[in-house]
Structures are given as structure tokens and as C-alpha cells.
C-alpha positions as CSV (number, residue, x, y, z in Angstrom):
1,X,-32.8,-3.7,6.5
2,X,-34.1,-2.6,3.1
3,X,-32.8,-4.1,-0.1
4,X,-29.8,-2.1,-1.0
5,X,-27.6,-2.6,-4.1
6,X,-24.0,-3.2,-3.4
7,X,-21.5,-3.3,-6.2
8,X,-18.7,-5.7,-5.1
9,X,-15.3,-5.6,-6.7
10,X,-14.5,-9.1,-8.0
11,X,-10.9,-9.8,-8.7
12,X,-11.0,-13.6,-9.2
13,X,-9.5,-14.2,-5.8
14,X,-10.9,-15.8,-2.7
15,X,-11.3,-12.6,-0.7
16,X,-13.6,-10.8,-3.1
17,X,-15.4,-14.0,-3.8
18,X,-16.3,-14.5,-0.2
19,X,-17.2,-10.8,0.2
20,X,-19.8,-11.2,-2.5
21,X,-21.1,-14.4,-1.0
22,X,-21.5,-12.8,2.5
23,X,-23.2,-9.7,1.1
24,X,-25.8,-11.9,-0.7
25,X,-26.4,-14.0,2.4
26,X,-27.2,-10.7,4.3
27,X,-29.9,-9.9,1.7
28,X,-28.2,-7.2,-0.3
29,X,-28.8,-6.9,-4.1
30,X,-25.2,-7.8,-5.1
31,X,-23.6,-6.9,-8.4
32,X,-20.0,-8.0,-9.3
33,X,-17.7,-5.6,-11.0
34,X,-14.3,-6.7,-12.5
35,X,-11.8,-3.9,-13.0
36,X,-9.2,-3.9,-15.8
37,X,-6.3,-1.7,-14.8
38,X,-3.5,-3.1,-16.9
39,X,-3.5,-4.6,-20.4
40,X,0.2,-5.1,-21.3
41,X,1.3,-8.7,-21.7
42,X,4.6,-10.0,-20.3
43,X,7.5,-11.4,-22.2
44,X,5.7,-14.7,-22.6
45,X,2.7,-13.1,-24.2
46,X,0.7,-13.7,-21.1
47,X,-1.7,-11.3,-19.4
48,X,-2.9,-12.3,-15.9
49,X,-6.1,-10.2,-16.5
50,X,-7.4,-12.8,-18.8
51,X,-7.2,-15.6,-16.2
52,X,-8.5,-13.4,-13.4
53,X,-11.5,-12.5,-15.5
54,X,-12.3,-16.1,-16.1
55,X,-12.1,-16.8,-12.3
56,X,-14.3,-13.7,-11.7
57,X,-16.9,-15.1,-14.0
58,X,-16.8,-18.5,-12.2
59,X,-17.2,-16.8,-8.8
60,X,-20.2,-14.8,-9.9
61,X,-21.9,-17.9,-11.5
62,X,-21.3,-19.8,-8.3
63,X,-22.5,-17.0,-6.0
64,X,-25.4,-16.3,-8.3
65,X,-24.8,-12.6,-9.0
66,X,-24.3,-10.7,-12.3
67,X,-20.8,-9.6,-13.4
68,X,-19.9,-6.5,-15.2
69,X,-16.5,-5.2,-16.3
70,X,-15.0,-1.7,-16.4
71,X,-11.8,-0.5,-18.0
72,X,-9.7,1.8,-15.9
73,X,-6.5,1.3,-17.9
74,X,-6.2,4.9,-18.9
75,X,-6.9,6.2,-15.4
76,X,-4.4,3.8,-13.9
77,X,-1.7,4.8,-16.3
78,X,-2.2,8.5,-15.8
79,X,-2.9,8.6,-12.0
80,X,-0.8,5.7,-10.7
81,X,1.8,4.3,-13.1
82,X,3.1,7.6,-14.6
83,X,3.7,8.9,-11.1
84,X,5.5,5.7,-10.2
85,X,7.9,6.1,-13.1
86,X,8.6,9.7,-12.2
87,X,9.3,8.7,-8.6
88,X,11.8,6.1,-9.5
89,X,13.5,8.6,-11.8
90,X,13.7,11.1,-8.9
91,X,15.3,8.5,-6.5
92,X,12.3,7.8,-4.4
93,X,10.3,4.5,-3.9
94,X,6.6,4.8,-4.6
95,X,3.7,2.7,-3.2
96,X,1.4,2.0,-6.1
97,X,-1.0,-0.1,-4.0
98,X,-1.9,2.9,-1.8
99,X,-2.3,5.2,-4.9
100,X,-4.5,2.6,-6.7
101,X,-6.8,2.5,-3.7
102,X,-7.0,6.3,-3.5
103,X,-7.4,7.1,-7.2
104,X,-8.9,4.0,-8.8
105,X,-10.9,1.7,-6.4
106,X,-12.2,4.4,-4.0
107,X,-12.7,7.1,-6.6
108,X,-13.3,6.0,-10.2
109,X,-14.7,2.6,-9.1
110,X,-17.2,4.2,-6.7
111,X,-18.4,6.8,-9.3
112,X,-18.9,4.1,-11.9
113,X,-20.8,1.8,-9.5
114,X,-23.1,4.7,-8.6
115,X,-23.7,6.2,-12.0
116,X,-23.6,3.1,-14.2
117,X,-24.9,0.3,-11.9
118,X,-27.1,2.1,-9.4
119,X,-25.1,1.3,-6.4
120,X,-26.1,2.4,-2.9
121,X,-22.6,1.2,-1.7
122,X,-19.5,-0.6,-2.8
123,X,-17.7,-3.5,-1.2
124,X,-14.2,-5.0,-1.6
125,X,-12.3,-7.9,-0.2
126,X,-9.9,-5.8,1.9
127,X,-9.2,-7.0,5.5
128,X,-10.5,-3.9,7.2
129,X,-13.5,-2.6,9.1
130,X,-15.4,0.7,9.4
131,X,-17.3,2.1,12.4
132,X,-20.5,1.7,10.4
133,X,-20.1,-2.0,9.4
134,X,-22.9,-3.1,7.1
135,X,-25.4,-0.4,8.4
136,X,-24.8,2.6,6.2
137,X,-28.0,4.2,7.4
138,X,-26.6,5.1,10.7
139,X,-23.7,7.2,9.4
140,X,-23.7,10.8,10.5
141,X,-22.1,12.7,7.6
142,X,-21.0,15.4,10.1
143,X,-19.1,12.9,12.2
144,X,-18.0,10.6,9.4
145,X,-16.7,7.0,9.5
146,X,-13.6,5.6,11.2
147,X,-11.3,3.1,9.4
148,X,-10.7,0.3,11.9
149,X,-8.1,-2.5,11.8
150,X,-9.2,-6.0,10.8
151,X,-9.6,-8.8,13.2
152,X,-6.9,-10.7,11.4
153,X,-3.8,-8.7,12.4
154,X,-1.6,-10.6,9.9
155,X,-3.9,-9.7,7.0
156,X,-5.0,-6.3,8.1
157,X,-4.9,-3.9,5.0
158,X,-5.7,-0.6,6.5
159,X,-2.2,0.4,5.7
160,X,-3.1,0.3,2.0
161,X,-6.4,2.2,2.6
162,X,-4.8,5.0,4.5
163,X,-5.4,7.6,1.7
164,X,-9.0,6.7,1.2
165,X,-11.3,9.8,1.1
166,X,-14.0,10.1,3.7
167,X,-16.8,10.4,1.2
168,X,-15.9,7.0,-0.3
169,X,-15.4,5.3,3.0
170,X,-19.0,6.3,3.9
171,X,-20.1,4.3,0.9
172,X,-17.9,1.2,1.5
173,X,-18.4,-2.1,3.1
174,X,-15.6,-4.6,4.1
175,X,-17.3,-7.9,4.7
176,X,-14.0,-9.7,5.7
177,X,-13.1,-7.4,8.6
178,X,-14.3,-9.7,11.3
179,X,-12.9,-12.9,9.7
180,X,-9.5,-14.7,9.8
181,X,-8.0,-15.8,6.5
182,X,-8.4,-19.5,7.1
183,X,-12.1,-18.9,7.8
184,X,-12.4,-17.1,4.4
185,X,-10.9,-20.0,2.6
186,X,-13.2,-22.5,4.5
187,X,-16.3,-20.4,3.5
188,X,-15.2,-20.4,-0.2
189,X,-14.6,-24.2,-0.2
190,X,-18.0,-24.9,1.4
191,X,-19.6,-22.8,-1.2
192,X,-18.1,-24.8,-4.1
193,X,-15.2,-22.5,-4.8
194,X,-12.4,-24.7,-3.6
195,X,-10.2,-23.9,-6.6
196,X,-10.5,-20.2,-5.9
197,X,-9.6,-20.9,-2.2
198,X,-6.5,-22.7,-3.3
199,X,-5.5,-20.1,-5.8
200,X,-2.1,-18.6,-5.1
201,X,-2.3,-15.2,-3.5
202,X,-1.0,-12.3,-5.6
203,X,2.0,-10.7,-4.2
204,X,4.1,-7.6,-5.1
205,X,3.2,-5.0,-7.7
206,X,0.2,-6.3,-9.7
207,X,1.3,-5.1,-13.1
208,X,4.8,-6.7,-12.9
209,X,3.4,-10.1,-12.0
210,X,6.1,-12.8,-12.1
211,X,8.6,-10.7,-14.0
212,X,11.9,-9.5,-12.5
213,X,11.6,-5.8,-11.5
214,X,14.8,-4.8,-13.1
215,X,13.8,-6.1,-16.5
216,X,10.4,-4.5,-16.2
217,X,11.3,-1.0,-15.2
218,X,14.0,-0.7,-17.8
219,X,11.2,-0.8,-20.4
220,X,10.2,2.7,-19.1
221,X,13.3,4.3,-17.7
222,X,16.6,4.5,-19.6
223,X,19.5,3.0,-17.7
224,X,22.0,5.5,-16.3
225,X,25.3,4.1,-15.0
226,X,26.5,5.3,-11.6
227,X,28.7,4.3,-8.7
228,X,28.2,2.6,-5.4
229,X,30.1,4.7,-2.8
230,X,31.1,3.4,0.6
231,X,29.4,5.8,3.1
232,X,32.3,5.6,5.5
233,X,35.2,6.2,3.1
234,X,33.6,7.7,0.0
235,X,35.5,5.1,-2.1
236,X,33.9,3.5,-5.2
237,X,33.0,-0.1,-4.3
238,X,31.0,-1.0,-7.4
239,X,28.9,0.3,-10.3
240,X,25.2,0.0,-11.2
241,X,22.9,0.6,-14.2
242,X,20.7,3.3,-12.6
243,X,19.5,4.5,-9.3
244,X,15.9,3.7,-10.2
245,X,16.7,0.0,-9.7
246,X,17.4,0.5,-6.0
247,X,15.7,1.4,-2.8
248,X,16.9,2.1,0.8
249,X,17.9,-0.9,2.8
250,X,18.3,-3.1,-0.2
251,X,21.4,-5.4,-0.3
252,X,23.9,-4.9,-3.1
253,X,25.8,-8.0,-4.2
254,X,29.2,-6.5,-4.7
255,X,32.0,-8.9,-5.5
256,X,35.3,-8.8,-3.7
257,X,34.1,-7.6,-0.3
258,X,33.7,-9.7,2.8
259,X,31.0,-7.5,4.3
260,X,27.6,-7.2,2.6
261,X,26.7,-3.7,1.5
262,X,23.2,-2.1,1.8
263,X,21.8,1.0,0.2
264,X,21.6,4.0,2.6
265,X,21.2,7.0,0.3
266,X,20.3,7.5,-3.3
267,X,21.4,10.6,-5.3
268,X,19.6,10.6,-8.6
269,X,21.2,13.8,-9.8
270,X,24.7,12.2,-9.9
271,X,23.5,8.6,-9.9
272,X,25.7,7.9,-6.9
273,X,24.3,5.4,-4.4
274,X,25.8,5.4,-0.9
275,X,26.1,2.0,0.6
276,X,26.8,0.9,4.1
277,X,28.7,-2.3,5.2
278,X,26.4,-4.4,7.4
279,X,22.7,-4.7,7.7
280,X,22.7,-2.9,11.1
281,X,25.0,-0.1,10.0
282,X,24.1,3.3,11.7
283,X,23.7,5.0,8.3
284,X,20.6,2.9,7.7
285,X,18.8,4.2,10.8
286,X,16.9,7.4,11.6
287,X,14.4,8.5,14.1
288,X,13.0,11.5,12.3
289,X,11.7,12.6,8.9
290,X,9.7,15.3,7.1
291,X,6.4,14.3,5.5
292,X,4.1,16.0,3.0
293,X,0.6,17.1,3.9
294,X,-1.4,14.7,5.9
295,X,-4.4,12.9,4.6
296,X,-6.6,12.4,7.7
297,X,-9.5,10.0,7.3
298,X,-11.7,11.6,10.0
299,X,-10.0,14.9,10.6
300,X,-6.5,15.7,11.9
301,X,-5.5,14.0,15.2
302,X,-4.6,17.4,16.7
303,X,-7.8,19.1,15.4
304,X,-8.6,20.6,18.8
305,X,-5.2,22.4,18.9
306,X,-3.6,22.5,15.4
307,X,-0.5,24.2,16.7
308,X,0.2,21.3,19.1
309,X,2.0,18.0,18.4
310,X,-0.1,14.9,17.8
311,X,0.9,11.5,19.2
312,X,0.1,8.3,17.5
313,X,1.6,5.0,16.3
314,X,3.5,4.7,13.1
315,X,4.6,2.3,10.4
316,X,5.8,2.7,6.8
317,X,5.6,-0.9,5.8
318,X,2.3,-2.8,6.4
319,X,3.9,-5.8,8.1
320,X,6.1,-3.7,10.5
321,X,5.2,-3.5,14.1
322,X,3.7,-0.2,15.2
323,X,5.9,2.2,17.1
324,X,5.1,5.4,18.9
325,X,5.7,8.7,17.2
326,X,4.8,12.4,17.5
327,X,4.3,14.9,14.7
328,X,4.0,18.7,14.4
329,X,3.0,20.8,11.4
330,X,5.8,22.6,9.6
331,X,6.1,25.7,7.4
332,X,6.1,23.6,4.2
333,X,2.5,22.3,4.9
334,X,3.6,18.9,6.0
335,X,4.8,17.4,9.3
336,X,8.0,16.9,11.2
337,X,7.8,13.4,12.6
338,X,9.8,12.1,15.5
339,X,9.9,8.3,16.2
340,X,10.2,6.7,19.6
341,X,13.3,4.8,18.5
342,X,15.4,4.7,15.3
343,X,14.0,2.6,12.4
344,X,15.9,1.0,9.6
345,X,15.5,2.1,6.0
346,X,12.7,4.7,6.4
347,X,12.2,5.4,2.7
348,X,11.2,8.6,0.9
349,X,8.2,8.1,-1.4
350,X,6.6,5.6,1.0
351,X,3.7,6.6,3.2
352,X,3.9,7.2,7.0
353,X,0.7,5.6,8.2
354,X,-0.6,6.6,11.6
355,X,-2.8,4.7,14.1
356,X,-4.4,5.2,17.4
357,X,-6.5,2.7,19.4
358,X,-6.9,0.2,16.5
359,X,-8.0,3.0,14.2
360,X,-6.1,4.1,11.1
361,X,-6.0,7.9,11.3
362,X,-4.5,8.5,7.8
363,X,-1.1,8.9,6.3
364,X,1.4,11.4,4.8
365,X,4.1,10.8,2.3
366,X,7.7,10.7,3.5
367,X,9.7,13.3,1.7
368,X,13.0,13.8,3.5
369,X,14.9,11.9,6.2
370,X,16.4,13.4,9.3
371,X,19.9,12.7,10.4
372,X,20.9,9.1,10.5
373,X,22.7,7.6,13.5
374,X,25.9,7.6,11.4
375,X,25.4,11.4,10.9
376,X,25.4,11.7,14.6
377,X,28.7,9.7,14.9
378,X,27.0,6.7,16.4
379,X,29.5,4.1,15.2
380,X,28.1,0.9,16.7
381,X,26.1,-1.6,14.7
382,X,22.4,-1.3,15.6
383,X,20.6,-4.4,16.8
384,X,17.0,-4.2,15.6
385,X,13.9,-6.5,15.7
386,X,13.2,-8.2,12.4
387,X,9.7,-6.8,12.3
388,X,11.1,-3.3,12.3
389,X,13.5,-3.9,9.5
């Protein structure tokens, strides 16, 4: 294999560190690139970017590769964060991780790596695989590249890559796709990066960090008081400071009631939030929804007959177990999706991600739910597996 330059995203964490190490061992000309996407400090005057940059510098010194930095703060604000704020104001729950991958890492990052650093390809520490692997020379542009699930099923991140454009995927390498997480940590430790291997894994929305979500979001959206309404009786059972604080399926701690209440519908126009008594209440379950246009990584799953329904497996949270579904195009340019069985708290604003034979086909944004079981007068509490919750 000829010497190719691969620009590897270095975050300061163990996954990107081992990705860079593996690429170098395979003979690539590896360059590290640290992205700065957020620059606002928390209430303690702390910005995690500073610590992550120091760790990224340590990683690249240890691996023996140069490190550069790029500032995507403006792009992140305009293309990810601004949309997130609008979504919360409109009563839907966004997924900034999917948007960050689509707009920042696999768009601006790729262009910067190519034009400024002479990259032949880019690499990240995502747990995923492609049909090309490390050998980008064997890619047929007319056929494209498939996005394959990682060997480590628990860490698989194809869900978050489900909006990646094909042109960027053809230039991407995922060195961790065939490894388990514990193996990644062992490799880092053996290479002298034990403190990186022991570093606490980042969870949740990156720019919020350790802060409480409610205190964070009220810096950007003005509180608007509203009522919690019992979905069965219509009675007011409590009040809240704004529908943007809540998402479907979330528990509401309402004093004075024996049963726990959970959000089953958000009405941002009136600031009313409908809540259902009990975590398995029928109002929390649906087996159909409408999506926006599909983003298909390697072409629509029903390309041979666009007027027919496609069949695939579905999830809208990356840790949920896959369930069977079917979808058919609708007049709005999106899809009408039917699920094999009802799921709890399917959430508008999230992405319906579709799979077939260990391959991520792509995704479409959930825009409107179908009837709930409560709408159909199903009165019994639903028993559901925890991994479908």
C-alpha cells in the first residue's frame, strides 16, 4: 500500500488516540487534527475544550504524529446549535450528535483536511466499519461504500453516522470497527497512554458537559409557564416553566399523586404538556409515524421499485434493540413508517435509523406520530422490554 496521508480527528479520548496509533502502525502518514466546536465556559469558568486539547497534545506526542487545530465554532453554532434551540422551542427533541457528524465532522472537517492538510482520507474513533476498510483504492464510485456495524455491538455508533454523505464515507476510515472497547483500552495502556485509557468517557450533549440541562437551556430560551394535563381526564395536575424542558417519555415529579406521570404529548403553541399515569400507559406507545425525506447512504432500500414499500429494521435511540418495520413514500416527500410492534416514547425530532443485514441504510427524521394505543382505546398497561423503552 502506498504512503497515504490520513488526517485523524483527535479529541483527547482513548478512541481517537488508538485510531491514530493503529493508522501509524499500518504505514499511513498520520496527521492529528483537534476540532474546537464550542468555546463558552460553564458557570465555574471551566471549558472542557482546554483539557481535551492538552490530552490531544499528549496523545500525538506519544504516538509521534503532528497535531493541528481547527476552529469550527461558527459552523457548529449556525448548523447545529441554532437548529437545536429552534427545535426545543417548537416542542421537538433534536439529536445534535447526528447533526454534528453530518455537518461538521463529515463535511467541514473533511474539506479542511483535504484543502489545508493534504489529506487522502480522514479517520475518526467511531465504532463503525465500511465495506472498504483501510483500502480506499478499491472503492468503485458508482457503487459507493456501505456503512457497516461495528464488531462491538454495545459501542456501535452507526446510529450517529446515519446521516453521513456518501462522498465523505468514501474518504473515511474507522480503525476501531473490528475491536472491542476493552481491547482499545489495552492498546492505549501498552502504548504508554494509560491515563487516557482511564479517562472518563464523555456522555450526553458535549457542550452542556456536567451542567444541568434545565439551567443550560434557559440561557437560550425564555421560560414560558404552562400546565401538565392528565391525558385521561384533561385535568391540570401540575405546572411547568416551559415545554422546551421536556421530552416524550420523561417522568414528571408531580407532588400529591400516588402514580408517577410521564410526558406523552407536547403542545408548544399552548405550552400544555399531556402526561400519562404509569410508565407503561397506552398513551406512551405507538406503532406508526411519519418521517421527513430519507437520507440513504448507498441509495434507497426500495430503489428497484420506488413505489413499493421497503422492509428494514429500526431504532430511534442507539441503545435500543432493533425491531422490524416497513416504510412507504408519501405525498409530503417523506415516509409513512409502520413498526412490527408498538414502541414507547417514539419522539418527533429524533431520527429513525434503518438497518438491514448489519448495514446501516440511512435515516429519516421523525416528524409526526401516528395514533397511540390510548387513541385506539387500548386501556391496559403495556408491558415492554427495557431495551425498547
